[in-house]
PyMOL Python script that loads the backbone (N, CA, C, O; Angstrom):
from pymol import cmd

cmd.read_pdbstr("""\
ATOM      1  N   TYR A   1     163.080 198.321 210.930  1.00  0.00           N
ATOM      2  CA  TYR A   1     164.301 197.600 211.227  1.00  0.00           C
ATOM      3  C   TYR A   1     163.885 196.135 211.556  1.00  0.00           C
ATOM      4  O   TYR A   1     162.816 195.888 212.114  1.00  0.00           O
ATOM      5  N   ASP A   2     164.758 195.195 211.195  1.00  0.00           N
ATOM      6  CA  ASP A   2     164.521 193.852 211.634  1.00  0.00           C
ATOM      7  C   ASP A   2     165.432 193.686 212.837  1.00  0.00           C
ATOM      8  O   ASP A   2     166.261 194.548 213.128  1.00  0.00           O
ATOM      9  N   GLY A   3     165.260 192.504 213.572  1.00  0.00           N
ATOM     10  CA  GLY A   3     166.015 192.206 214.791  1.00  0.00           C
ATOM     11  C   GLY A   3     167.544 192.367 214.619  1.00  0.00           C
ATOM     12  O   GLY A   3     168.188 192.962 215.482  1.00  0.00           O
ATOM     13  N   ARG A   4     168.117 191.864 213.553  1.00  0.00           N
ATOM     14  CA  ARG A   4     169.563 191.906 213.279  1.00  0.00           C
ATOM     15  C   ARG A   4     169.991 193.383 213.143  1.00  0.00           C
ATOM     16  O   ARG A   4     171.049 193.760 213.646  1.00  0.00           O
ATOM     17  N   GLN A   5     169.206 194.193 212.491  1.00  0.00           N
ATOM     18  CA  GLN A   5     169.564 195.609 212.363  1.00  0.00           C
ATOM     19  C   GLN A   5     169.522 196.347 213.683  1.00  0.00           C
ATOM     20  O   GLN A   5     170.332 197.232 213.959  1.00  0.00           O
ATOM     21  N   VAL A   6     168.558 195.957 214.481  1.00  0.00           N
ATOM     22  CA  VAL A   6     168.469 196.550 215.873  1.00  0.00           C
ATOM     23  C   VAL A   6     169.694 196.175 216.624  1.00  0.00           C
ATOM     24  O   VAL A   6     170.365 197.036 217.193  1.00  0.00           O
ATOM     25  N   LEU A   7     170.022 194.854 216.643  1.00  0.00           N
ATOM     26  CA  LEU A   7     171.224 194.343 217.352  1.00  0.00           C
ATOM     27  C   LEU A   7     172.456 195.102 216.868  1.00  0.00           C
ATOM     28  O   LEU A   7     173.248 195.548 217.698  1.00  0.00           O
ATOM     29  N   GLU A   8     172.652 195.269 215.556  1.00  0.00           N
ATOM     30  CA  GLU A   8     173.844 195.936 215.002  1.00  0.00           C
ATOM     31  C   GLU A   8     173.873 197.375 215.518  1.00  0.00           C
ATOM     32  O   GLU A   8     174.930 197.878 215.898  1.00  0.00           O
ATOM     33  N   ARG A   9     172.713 198.036 215.532  1.00  0.00           N
ATOM     34  CA  ARG A   9     172.693 199.417 216.057  1.00  0.00           C
ATOM     35  C   ARG A   9     173.008 199.509 217.504  1.00  0.00           C
ATOM     36  O   ARG A   9     173.755 200.400 217.907  1.00  0.00           O
ATOM     37  N   ILE A  10     172.483 198.641 218.304  1.00  0.00           N
ATOM     38  CA  ILE A  10     172.691 198.705 219.729  1.00  0.00           C
ATOM     39  C   ILE A  10     174.209 198.398 220.036  1.00  0.00           C
ATOM     40  O   ILE A  10     174.818 199.103 220.839  1.00  0.00           O
ATOM     41  N   LYS A  11     174.768 197.417 219.437  1.00  0.00           N
ATOM     42  CA  LYS A  11     176.081 197.072 219.670  1.00  0.00           C
ATOM     43  C   LYS A  11     177.149 198.012 219.024  1.00  0.00           C
ATOM     44  O   LYS A  11     178.326 198.023 219.383  1.00  0.00           O
ATOM     45  N   GLY A  12     176.633 198.792 218.045  1.00  0.00           N
ATOM     46  CA  GLY A  12     177.489 199.790 217.361  1.00  0.00           C
ATOM     47  C   GLY A  12     177.509 201.134 218.049  1.00  0.00           C
ATOM     48  O   GLY A  12     178.292 202.010 217.681  1.00  0.00           O
ATOM     49  N   ASP A  13     176.634 201.313 219.072  1.00  0.00           N
ATOM     50  CA  ASP A  13     176.532 202.569 219.843  1.00  0.00           C
ATOM     51  C   ASP A  13     177.204 202.430 221.181  1.00  0.00           C
ATOM     52  O   ASP A  13     176.799 201.618 222.013  1.00  0.00           O
ATOM     53  N   ASP A  14     178.287 203.266 221.397  1.00  0.00           N
ATOM     54  CA  ASP A  14     179.019 203.150 222.680  1.00  0.00           C
ATOM     55  C   ASP A  14     178.177 203.341 223.878  1.00  0.00           C
ATOM     56  O   ASP A  14     178.498 202.817 224.946  1.00  0.00           O
ATOM     57  N   ASN A  15     177.035 204.121 223.744  1.00  0.00           N
ATOM     58  CA  ASN A  15     176.209 204.336 224.935  1.00  0.00           C
ATOM     59  C   ASN A  15     175.287 203.171 225.176  1.00  0.00           C
ATOM     60  O   ASN A  15     174.676 203.124 226.243  1.00  0.00           O
ATOM     61  N   LEU A  16     175.135 202.219 224.265  1.00  0.00           N
ATOM     62  CA  LEU A  16     174.208 201.181 224.366  1.00  0.00           C
ATOM     63  C   LEU A  16     174.878 199.780 224.336  1.00  0.00           C
ATOM     64  O   LEU A  16     174.289 198.769 224.719  1.00  0.00           O
ATOM     65  N   ALA A  17     176.116 199.785 223.869  1.00  0.00           N
ATOM     66  CA  ALA A  17     176.766 198.459 223.598  1.00  0.00           C
ATOM     67  C   ALA A  17     176.871 197.569 224.837  1.00  0.00           C
ATOM     68  O   ALA A  17     176.935 196.346 224.720  1.00  0.00           O
ATOM     69  N   HIS A  18     176.890 198.187 226.030  1.00  0.00           N
ATOM     70  CA  HIS A  18     176.978 197.342 227.293  1.00  0.00           C
ATOM     71  C   HIS A  18     175.716 196.640 227.595  1.00  0.00           C
ATOM     72  O   HIS A  18     175.731 195.759 228.454  1.00  0.00           O
ATOM     73  N   ILE A  19     174.628 196.941 226.976  1.00  0.00           N
ATOM     74  CA  ILE A  19     173.351 196.305 227.238  1.00  0.00           C
ATOM     75  C   ILE A  19     173.379 194.862 226.677  1.00  0.00           C
ATOM     76  O   ILE A  19     173.708 194.647 225.510  1.00  0.00           O
ATOM     77  N   PRO A  20     173.044 193.928 227.494  1.00  0.00           N
ATOM     78  CA  PRO A  20     173.003 192.546 226.976  1.00  0.00           C
ATOM     79  C   PRO A  20     171.863 192.315 226.041  1.00  0.00           C
ATOM     80  O   PRO A  20     170.746 192.741 226.337  1.00  0.00           O
ATOM     81  N   VAL A  21     172.077 191.663 224.921  1.00  0.00           N
ATOM     82  CA  VAL A  21     171.057 191.447 223.941  1.00  0.00           C
ATOM     83  C   VAL A  21     170.888 189.940 223.828  1.00  0.00           C
ATOM     84  O   VAL A  21     171.840 189.214 223.543  1.00  0.00           O
ATOM     85  N   VAL A  22     169.665 189.483 224.054  1.00  0.00           N
ATOM     86  CA  VAL A  22     169.307 188.060 223.862  1.00  0.00           C
ATOM     87  C   VAL A  22     168.450 187.976 222.584  1.00  0.00           C
ATOM     88  O   VAL A  22     167.375 188.567 222.483  1.00  0.00           O
ATOM     89  N   VAL A  23     168.974 187.223 221.630  1.00  0.00           N
ATOM     90  CA  VAL A  23     168.145 186.983 220.397  1.00  0.00           C
ATOM     91  C   VAL A  23     167.159 185.855 220.712  1.00  0.00           C
ATOM     92  O   VAL A  23     167.525 184.741 221.088  1.00  0.00           O
ATOM     93  N   LEU A  24     165.954 186.197 220.544  1.00  0.00           N
ATOM     94  CA  LEU A  24     164.884 185.218 220.883  1.00  0.00           C
ATOM     95  C   LEU A  24     164.128 185.018 219.505  1.00  0.00           C
ATOM     96  O   LEU A  24     163.476 185.940 219.016  1.00  0.00           O
ATOM     97  N   THR A  25     164.234 183.848 218.931  1.00  0.00           N
ATOM     98  CA  THR A  25     163.799 183.651 217.585  1.00  0.00           C
ATOM     99  C   THR A  25     163.212 182.266 217.393  1.00  0.00           C
ATOM    100  O   THR A  25     163.361 181.382 218.236  1.00  0.00           O
ATOM    101  N   THR A  26     162.531 182.097 216.249  1.00  0.00           N
ATOM    102  CA  THR A  26     162.056 180.762 215.897  1.00  0.00           C
ATOM    103  C   THR A  26     163.115 179.970 215.064  1.00  0.00           C
ATOM    104  O   THR A  26     162.951 178.766 214.864  1.00  0.00           O
ATOM    105  N   SER A  27     164.168 180.621 214.592  1.00  0.00           N
ATOM    106  CA  SER A  27     165.180 180.055 213.766  1.00  0.00           C
ATOM    107  C   SER A  27     166.227 179.228 214.529  1.00  0.00           C
ATOM    108  O   SER A  27     166.813 179.708 215.500  1.00  0.00           O
ATOM    109  N   SER A  28     166.441 178.064 214.113  1.00  0.00           N
ATOM    110  CA  SER A  28     167.578 177.307 214.602  1.00  0.00           C
ATOM    111  C   SER A  28     168.694 177.075 213.621  1.00  0.00           C
ATOM    112  O   SER A  28     169.568 176.221 213.769  1.00  0.00           O
ATOM    113  N   ALA A  29     168.589 177.923 212.586  1.00  0.00           N
ATOM    114  CA  ALA A  29     169.573 177.783 211.444  1.00  0.00           C
ATOM    115  C   ALA A  29     170.944 178.238 211.938  1.00  0.00           C
ATOM    116  O   ALA A  29     171.081 179.266 212.600  1.00  0.00           O
ATOM    117  N   GLU A  30     171.980 177.415 211.583  1.00  0.00           N
ATOM    118  CA  GLU A  30     173.318 177.706 212.064  1.00  0.00           C
ATOM    119  C   GLU A  30     173.770 179.121 211.551  1.00  0.00           C
ATOM    120  O   GLU A  30     174.385 179.868 212.312  1.00  0.00           O
ATOM    121  N   GLU A  31     173.480 179.476 210.317  1.00  0.00           N
ATOM    122  CA  GLU A  31     173.924 180.771 209.812  1.00  0.00           C
ATOM    123  C   GLU A  31     173.296 181.927 210.581  1.00  0.00           C
ATOM    124  O   GLU A  31     173.936 182.967 210.739  1.00  0.00           O
ATOM    125  N   ASP A  32     172.022 181.776 211.080  1.00  0.00           N
ATOM    126  CA  ASP A  32     171.408 182.845 211.899  1.00  0.00           C
ATOM    127  C   ASP A  32     172.127 182.931 213.298  1.00  0.00           C
ATOM    128  O   ASP A  32     172.317 184.007 213.865  1.00  0.00           O
ATOM    129  N   ILE A  33     172.492 181.779 213.783  1.00  0.00           N
ATOM    130  CA  ILE A  33     173.179 181.733 215.097  1.00  0.00           C
ATOM    131  C   ILE A  33     174.518 182.427 214.997  1.00  0.00           C
ATOM    132  O   ILE A  33     174.857 183.273 215.824  1.00  0.00           O
ATOM    133  N   LEU A  34     175.294 182.055 213.957  1.00  0.00           N
ATOM    134  CA  LEU A  34     176.609 182.645 213.741  1.00  0.00           C
ATOM    135  C   LEU A  34     176.502 184.101 213.476  1.00  0.00           C
ATOM    136  O   LEU A  34     177.283 184.862 214.048  1.00  0.00           O
ATOM    137  N   ARG A  35     175.617 184.548 212.670  1.00  0.00           N
ATOM    138  CA  ARG A  35     175.448 185.985 212.396  1.00  0.00           C
ATOM    139  C   ARG A  35     175.108 186.810 213.638  1.00  0.00           C
ATOM    140  O   ARG A  35     175.610 187.920 213.818  1.00  0.00           O
ATOM    141  N   SER A  36     174.247 186.251 214.491  1.00  0.00           N
ATOM    142  CA  SER A  36     173.904 186.938 215.678  1.00  0.00           C
ATOM    143  C   SER A  36     175.113 187.083 216.589  1.00  0.00           C
ATOM    144  O   SER A  36     175.351 188.155 217.146  1.00  0.00           O
ATOM    145  N   TYR A  37     175.842 186.056 216.735  1.00  0.00           N
ATOM    146  CA  TYR A  37     177.028 186.182 217.658  1.00  0.00           C
ATOM    147  C   TYR A  37     178.129 187.021 216.960  1.00  0.00           C
ATOM    148  O   TYR A  37     178.894 187.669 217.674  1.00  0.00           O
ATOM    149  N   ARG A  38     178.252 187.049 215.686  1.00  0.00           N
ATOM    150  CA  ARG A  38     179.223 187.960 215.008  1.00  0.00           C
ATOM    151  C   ARG A  38     178.817 189.391 215.246  1.00  0.00           C
ATOM    152  O   ARG A  38     179.665 190.282 215.292  1.00  0.00           O
ATOM    153  N   LEU A  39     177.482 189.628 215.404  1.00  0.00           N
ATOM    154  CA  LEU A  39     176.990 191.012 215.668  1.00  0.00           C
ATOM    155  C   LEU A  39     176.962 191.295 217.196  1.00  0.00           C
ATOM    156  O   LEU A  39     176.380 192.277 217.658  1.00  0.00           O
ATOM    157  N   HIS A  40     177.615 190.390 217.945  1.00  0.00           N
ATOM    158  CA  HIS A  40     177.800 190.551 219.422  1.00  0.00           C
ATOM    159  C   HIS A  40     176.578 190.355 220.235  1.00  0.00           C
ATOM    160  O   HIS A  40     176.433 190.995 221.276  1.00  0.00           O
ATOM    161  N   ALA A  41     175.628 189.445 219.792  1.00  0.00           N
ATOM    162  CA  ALA A  41     174.569 189.063 220.705  1.00  0.00           C
ATOM    163  C   ALA A  41     175.163 188.377 221.924  1.00  0.00           C
ATOM    164  O   ALA A  41     176.210 187.737 221.827  1.00  0.00           O
ATOM    165  N   ASN A  42     174.523 188.503 223.038  1.00  0.00           N
ATOM    166  CA  ASN A  42     174.991 187.906 224.270  1.00  0.00           C
ATOM    167  C   ASN A  42     174.510 186.502 224.436  1.00  0.00           C
ATOM    168  O   ASN A  42     175.120 185.694 225.136  1.00  0.00           O
ATOM    169  N   ALA A  43     173.388 186.207 223.775  1.00  0.00           N
ATOM    170  CA  ALA A  43     172.827 184.851 223.814  1.00  0.00           C
ATOM    171  C   ALA A  43     171.859 184.719 222.670  1.00  0.00           C
ATOM    172  O   ALA A  43     171.266 185.695 222.213  1.00  0.00           O
ATOM    173  N   TYR A  44     171.710 183.487 222.213  1.00  0.00           N
ATOM    174  CA  TYR A  44     170.773 183.093 221.128  1.00  0.00           C
ATOM    175  C   TYR A  44     169.902 181.981 221.621  1.00  0.00           C
ATOM    176  O   TYR A  44     170.394 180.910 221.976  1.00  0.00           O
ATOM    177  N   VAL A  45     168.578 182.224 221.650  1.00  0.00           N
ATOM    178  CA  VAL A  45     167.632 181.298 222.191  1.00  0.00           C
ATOM    179  C   VAL A  45     166.615 181.021 221.085  1.00  0.00           C
ATOM    180  O   VAL A  45     166.050 181.950 220.506  1.00  0.00           O
ATOM    181  N   THR A  46     166.388 179.756 220.799  1.00  0.00           N
ATOM    182  CA  THR A  46     165.335 179.372 219.896  1.00  0.00           C
ATOM    183  C   THR A  46     163.988 179.198 220.679  1.00  0.00           C
ATOM    184  O   THR A  46     163.884 178.362 221.576  1.00  0.00           O
ATOM    185  N   LYS A  47     163.015 179.981 220.320  1.00  0.00           N
ATOM    186  CA  LYS A  47     161.766 180.030 221.141  1.00  0.00           C
ATOM    187  C   LYS A  47     161.060 178.662 221.098  1.00  0.00           C
ATOM    188  O   LYS A  47     160.830 178.088 220.034  1.00  0.00           O
ATOM    189  N   PRO A  48     160.725 178.166 222.310  1.00  0.00           N
ATOM    190  CA  PRO A  48     159.961 176.947 222.264  1.00  0.00           C
ATOM    191  C   PRO A  48     158.490 177.240 221.748  1.00  0.00           C
ATOM    192  O   PRO A  48     157.965 178.339 221.927  1.00  0.00           O
ATOM    193  N   VAL A  49     157.897 176.258 221.138  1.00  0.00           N
ATOM    194  CA  VAL A  49     156.555 176.483 220.557  1.00  0.00           C
ATOM    195  C   VAL A  49     155.507 176.405 221.605  1.00  0.00           C
ATOM    196  O   VAL A  49     154.506 177.116 221.521  1.00  0.00           O
ATOM    197  N   ASP A  50     155.693 175.537 222.636  1.00  0.00           N
ATOM    198  CA  ASP A  50     154.668 175.385 223.697  1.00  0.00           C
ATOM    199  C   ASP A  50     154.736 176.630 224.593  1.00  0.00           C
ATOM    200  O   ASP A  50     155.825 177.069 224.962  1.00  0.00           O
ATOM    201  N   LEU A  51     153.611 177.177 224.932  1.00  0.00           N
ATOM    202  CA  LEU A  51     153.536 178.387 225.726  1.00  0.00           C
ATOM    203  C   LEU A  51     154.179 178.241 227.100  1.00  0.00           C
ATOM    204  O   LEU A  51     154.928 179.122 227.523  1.00  0.00           O
ATOM    205  N   ASP A  52     153.905 177.163 227.793  1.00  0.00           N
ATOM    206  CA  ASP A  52     154.475 176.987 229.103  1.00  0.00           C
ATOM    207  C   ASP A  52     156.062 176.897 229.037  1.00  0.00           C
ATOM    208  O   ASP A  52     156.756 177.502 229.854  1.00  0.00           O
ATOM    209  N   GLN A  53     156.591 176.124 228.041  1.00  0.00           N
ATOM    210  CA  GLN A  53     158.032 176.091 227.784  1.00  0.00           C
ATOM    211  C   GLN A  53     158.566 177.470 227.443  1.00  0.00           C
ATOM    212  O   GLN A  53     159.664 177.806 227.884  1.00  0.00           O
ATOM    213  N   PHE A  54     157.868 178.264 226.701  1.00  0.00           N
ATOM    214  CA  PHE A  54     158.308 179.609 226.292  1.00  0.00           C
ATOM    215  C   PHE A  54     158.343 180.504 227.569  1.00  0.00           C
ATOM    216  O   PHE A  54     159.302 181.250 227.762  1.00  0.00           O
ATOM    217  N   ILE A  55     157.405 180.437 228.351  1.00  0.00           N
ATOM    218  CA  ILE A  55     157.358 181.189 229.653  1.00  0.00           C
ATOM    219  C   ILE A  55     158.528 180.752 230.541  1.00  0.00           C
ATOM    220  O   ILE A  55     159.187 181.606 231.134  1.00  0.00           O
ATOM    221  N   ALA A  56     158.792 179.512 230.645  1.00  0.00           N
ATOM    222  CA  ALA A  56     159.882 178.953 231.484  1.00  0.00           C
ATOM    223  C   ALA A  56     161.213 179.501 230.855  1.00  0.00           C
ATOM    224  O   ALA A  56     162.078 179.949 231.607  1.00  0.00           O
ATOM    225  N   ALA A  57     161.391 179.479 229.563  1.00  0.00           N
ATOM    226  CA  ALA A  57     162.604 179.972 228.962  1.00  0.00           C
ATOM    227  C   ALA A  57     162.817 181.404 229.269  1.00  0.00           C
ATOM    228  O   ALA A  57     163.925 181.806 229.621  1.00  0.00           O
ATOM    229  N   VAL A  58     161.757 182.218 229.143  1.00  0.00           N
ATOM    230  CA  VAL A  58     161.939 183.653 229.426  1.00  0.00           C
ATOM    231  C   VAL A  58     162.275 183.906 230.880  1.00  0.00           C
ATOM    232  O   VAL A  58     163.020 184.832 231.202  1.00  0.00           O
ATOM    233  N   ARG A  59     161.729 183.088 231.752  1.00  0.00           N
ATOM    234  CA  ARG A  59     162.047 183.260 233.221  1.00  0.00           C
ATOM    235  C   ARG A  59     163.526 182.815 233.422  1.00  0.00           C
ATOM    236  O   ARG A  59     164.217 183.440 234.226  1.00  0.00           O
ATOM    237  N   GLN A  60     164.017 181.818 232.766  1.00  0.00           N
ATOM    238  CA  GLN A  60     165.362 181.433 232.939  1.00  0.00           C
ATOM    239  C   GLN A  60     166.334 182.476 232.401  1.00  0.00           C
ATOM    240  O   GLN A  60     167.397 182.702 232.980  1.00  0.00           O
ATOM    241  N   ILE A  61     165.974 183.094 231.318  1.00  0.00           N
ATOM    242  CA  ILE A  61     166.812 184.184 230.755  1.00  0.00           C
ATOM    243  C   ILE A  61     166.847 185.323 231.721  1.00  0.00           C
ATOM    244  O   ILE A  61     167.910 185.877 232.002  1.00  0.00           O
ATOM    245  N   ASP A  62     165.684 185.687 232.242  1.00  0.00           N
ATOM    246  CA  ASP A  62     165.603 186.798 233.243  1.00  0.00           C
ATOM    247  C   ASP A  62     166.361 186.501 234.494  1.00  0.00           C
ATOM    248  O   ASP A  62     167.086 187.366 234.987  1.00  0.00           O
ATOM    249  N   ASP A  63     166.226 185.293 235.044  1.00  0.00           N
ATOM    250  CA  ASP A  63     167.018 184.912 236.171  1.00  0.00           C
ATOM    251  C   ASP A  63     168.471 184.951 235.951  1.00  0.00           C
ATOM    252  O   ASP A  63     169.225 185.413 236.807  1.00  0.00           O
ATOM    253  N   PHE A  64     168.884 184.484 234.840  1.00  0.00           N
ATOM    254  CA  PHE A  64     170.340 184.550 234.485  1.00  0.00           C
ATOM    255  C   PHE A  64     170.896 185.933 234.426  1.00  0.00           C
ATOM    256  O   PHE A  64     171.908 186.227 235.062  1.00  0.00           O
ATOM    257  N   PHE A  65     170.228 186.827 233.643  1.00  0.00           N
ATOM    258  CA  PHE A  65     170.823 188.187 233.397  1.00  0.00           C
ATOM    259  C   PHE A  65     170.534 189.120 234.612  1.00  0.00           C
ATOM    260  O   PHE A  65     171.225 190.120 234.801  1.00  0.00           O
ATOM    261  N   VAL A  66     169.505 188.777 235.431  1.00  0.00           N
ATOM    262  CA  VAL A  66     169.201 189.653 236.567  1.00  0.00           C
ATOM    263  C   VAL A  66     169.900 189.236 237.843  1.00  0.00           C
ATOM    264  O   VAL A  66     170.350 190.057 238.642  1.00  0.00           O
ATOM    265  N   THR A  67     169.971 187.923 238.001  1.00  0.00           N
ATOM    266  CA  THR A  67     170.464 187.236 239.311  1.00  0.00           C
ATOM    267  C   THR A  67     171.936 186.825 239.172  1.00  0.00           C
ATOM    268  O   THR A  67     172.734 187.132 240.058  1.00  0.00           O
ATOM    269  N   VAL A  68     172.310 186.150 238.100  1.00  0.00           N
ATOM    270  CA  VAL A  68     173.578 185.483 238.025  1.00  0.00           C
ATOM    271  C   VAL A  68     174.643 186.393 237.426  1.00  0.00           C
ATOM    272  O   VAL A  68     175.738 186.503 237.977  1.00  0.00           O
ATOM    273  N   VAL A  69     174.348 187.030 236.333  1.00  0.00           N
ATOM    274  CA  VAL A  69     175.438 187.799 235.625  1.00  0.00           C
ATOM    275  C   VAL A  69     175.677 189.116 236.265  1.00  0.00           C
ATOM    276  O   VAL A  69     174.766 189.765 236.779  1.00  0.00           O
ATOM    277  N   ARG A  70     176.917 189.503 236.227  1.00  0.00           N
ATOM    278  CA  ARG A  70     177.364 190.773 236.662  1.00  0.00           C
ATOM    279  C   ARG A  70     177.628 191.610 235.441  1.00  0.00           C
ATOM    280  O   ARG A  70     178.463 191.226 234.622  1.00  0.00           O
ATOM    281  N   LEU A  71     176.966 192.728 235.273  1.00  0.00           N
ATOM    282  CA  LEU A  71     177.154 193.583 234.113  1.00  0.00           C
ATOM    283  C   LEU A  71     177.846 194.882 234.398  1.00  0.00           C
ATOM    284  O   LEU A  71     177.725 195.424 235.497  1.00  0.00           O
ATOM    285  N   PRO A  72     178.551 195.381 233.452  1.00  0.00           N
ATOM    286  CA  PRO A  72     179.235 196.646 233.647  1.00  0.00           C
ATOM    287  C   PRO A  72     178.219 197.792 233.719  1.00  0.00           C
ATOM    288  O   PRO A  72     177.146 197.729 233.118  1.00  0.00           O
ATOM    289  N   ARG A  73     178.584 198.842 234.471  1.00  0.00           N
ATOM    290  CA  ARG A  73     177.721 200.054 234.502  1.00  0.00           C
ATOM    291  C   ARG A  73     177.696 200.646 233.139  1.00  0.00           C
ATOM    292  O   ARG A  73     178.561 200.379 232.304  1.00  0.00           O
ATOM    293  N   ALA A  74     176.666 201.480 232.910  1.00  0.00           N
ATOM    294  CA  ALA A  74     176.564 202.245 231.674  1.00  0.00           C
ATOM    295  C   ALA A  74     177.726 203.156 231.486  1.00  0.00           C
ATOM    296  O   ALA A  74     178.280 203.680 232.453  1.00  0.00           O
ATOM    297  N   ALA A  75     178.099 203.351 230.278  1.00  0.00           N
ATOM    298  CA  ALA A  75     179.210 204.368 229.971  1.00  0.00           C
ATOM    299  C   ALA A  75     178.738 205.699 230.277  1.00  0.00           C
ATOM    300  O   ALA A  75     177.568 206.009 230.057  1.00  0.00           O
ATOM    301  N   THR A  76     179.574 206.501 230.769  1.00  0.00           N
ATOM    302  CA  THR A  76     179.156 207.920 231.120  1.00  0.00           C
ATOM    303  C   THR A  76     179.891 208.832 230.180  1.00  0.00           C
ATOM    304  O   THR A  76     181.053 208.603 229.844  1.00  0.00           O
ATOM    305  N   SER A  77     179.217 209.850 229.765  1.00  0.00           N
ATOM    306  CA  SER A  77     179.787 210.823 228.823  1.00  0.00           C
ATOM    307  C   SER A  77     180.639 211.819 229.559  1.00  0.00           C
ATOM    308  O   SER A  77     181.207 212.720 228.942  1.00  0.00           O
TER     309      SER A  77
END
""", "prot")
cmd.dss("prot")
cmd.show_as("cartoon", "prot")
cmd.util.cbc("prot")
cmd.orient("prot")
């Protein structure tokens, strides 16, 4: 599977769809951004090339989804 296929499967599964998915990629192409959001990505981040900037970006993503965002509980069967 490529990342888009994984995103599609996650968001297409009622038991997994609530999980936030952040697309982390080297692509800044508009069509990739649009496609990811059409597949219900929760965020699209173009990876910084510099290692320190990459680490900072990952920390910001973590802070946002762990500290700031309130997520729904998992669906129960």
